[in-house]
C-alpha positions, 0 to 999 in steps of 0.5 A: 500500500502506498502513501497516497493510498493511505490518505489522498490528501497527503501530497509530498512536496519536493523536499519531502519526496526526496527523503521518502525516496531515499534508500539510506538506512539512516535519514536525518532531516533538519527543517524549519518549524511547520515544514511538515517533517512530522507528517512526512515521518508519520506517513513513512512509518505508516507505509512501512507498517502496512507493507510489513510481514511478520512481527514488525515493530516500530518506535516513535520516540519524541523529545517530549510527550506531546511529540508522541501524542501528535504522532499518534493522532496523525497515524490514528487518523490516516490508518484505515480502521480495516487494517487496525487490530487494536489501539492503546491510548494510555502511555506508552501508546500503541497501534497494532495492525492486523498484519502483525506490525506494531507501532509504539510511542515513547518519550526519550527521557522516559527511562529504558526504551527497548528490550526487543529488536526494532525494525524502524525508529523515528527520533522526533525533535532530536535536537531538542531535549532528546538525550544522545544516550537514548539513541546510542545506548538504547535505540541503535543497539535495538536495530542491530539484530533486524538491520532496522532503519531510522529517521531523525527529524528536528528543527536545529538547536545548536550543534549537539549530537543531532548536528553530528548525525546530520554531518554523517549524512553529508559524509561520503564515507558513511554511505548508510547515512543521508541528510537534508536541510530546508526552511519553512519557506519550502513548505507550499502550505505556509504562506511566505508572507506569514513567515515574513511576518514572524521574522519581524517579531523575533531576534534574527538568530531565533528566526534563522534557527526556527524558520530557516533551519540553520545550525547556530552555535 
């Protein structure tokens, strides 16, 4: 089942489409606020779960609880009832499909994340309050036995570990990684004049980080 078959209202714009068509194992997306990165990652998660065979397991890990809640609500709305076996609305939230695929929603600071192998991970707002150890000590090892894949999405916030992974994607010696960066201006669903209006209400440094997706020390 393709992304467009899940919900015909989702039409990826060029930058999103490049990410979705990439065959890199680890994809890093640094994008401005309201650029549609969460929606893009949610549809990729849905596509993978729907096309899975056997006991496929994916994790959506947010820097904060509301990131998980937003992702759950998006996936809950786009996955047809005909493919959903059960849902768990209390934390940690979970959606199980009839094909055996399971999507769980966790916060990065919630303690030990994984005790089983994973096929797919989304690290949501990885540049924010998302501990690096959640990736290096918990999520990355859980991908090993299934050769699982991951997507990192975030608006930049300094030059921490998310920036390091973004640089991995620019390094030709790391073929498993790929990275992209784009501003909110690239999202055709947000008027340019609205972004221009926001520019006049905040410090230049903040605008460059939050809307233009610049990595600023």
